[in-house]
C-alpha positions, 0 to 999 in steps of 0.5 A: 264132051269134056271142057277141061281134063286133068288126071292125078295119080293112080286112083281108080274112082272118078269124082265129077264136077259140073262137066259133062263126061261121055261114056268113052271118056268115063271109061278112060278115067276109071282105067287111068286116073282121077278126074278132078275137072276144074274143082279146087283141091286141098293138098293136105297130103300126097293122095292126089299127087303121083309125081313132084319135081322141085316142089315141097308141101309146107303146112303152116301151123295156126297161131292161137289168140285170145278167146273169141267169145266169152259167156259173159252175159246171162243169156249165154253163161251156160252154153256158147258154141255151134258157130257159123261164120260169113264174110260180108264185104270187109266184115266177118259175121258170126251166129252162135248158139247160146243159153243160160245155165238154167237150161242145163238144170230145168228139165222143162226147157227143151234145149238151147233156145238162142242164137247171138250175133257177133261181127269182126273186122279181122275174125279175131276181135268180135263186137256184140252189138245190142240189137233189141230184137228178142226179149230175154228175161224182160229185156231186149238189150242183148245181141240175140237174133230175132225171128218174127213176126209169129215165131215162138220156137227156139232160135238156138240151132240156127245155121246162117250164110250170106247168099252171094248170087248177084241177083239175090233179092237184097231183102234176102241176102242172108238165108238160114235154117233153124232146127226146132221141135214139134213137141217142145215139151216132150222133146219129140219131133224135129223140124227145119224152118228156112229163114231169110234176112237183109242183115243177118240179124232180123229173120223171117220164115219163108213159110209157116210150115216146116221145110223139112219134117222128120214126121215123128 
């Protein structure tokens, strides 16, 4: 059964969305075209387009602005990067990896240890509020996210997003995974922990055990 049908071009490999496709229709798709269902497409080039009439494709060039995040604080003067961004209402939220320069010179430090929080109204100018959640060199006056109450690992490789499901638990509006080492000193064994947060700043783990373990 097909709810909607669309074929573009003379491409032999079908791609499936959530629509159920009968065997006969599958054979027709493989023979005649490329089934895209109701999936949205980005027309960067003419790969999916067989013919056009009175239409042109215009790619707009991005406008370079000022640097969004500077390594202006001691907790990120060695590294800033690996950012993820979500939009919550009228504001944008960014989480990005950071650490100080000691992380690159001290062999006992396992890797980037922190994730910083920033927010913006336009995605260009970013504010870095003091969260007071994570102690860094004796002070909590920083914009580092916290994982509690018993988390002792790195927060540096945290990938977060806003859960837009209308029925989501308000305390779990934000979800994330964080990469950590089982053996941080010898840099062995990778694990992923699943996290939840009501505000994207203060996080808790769903369980003590890792969600994914490479078993090394």
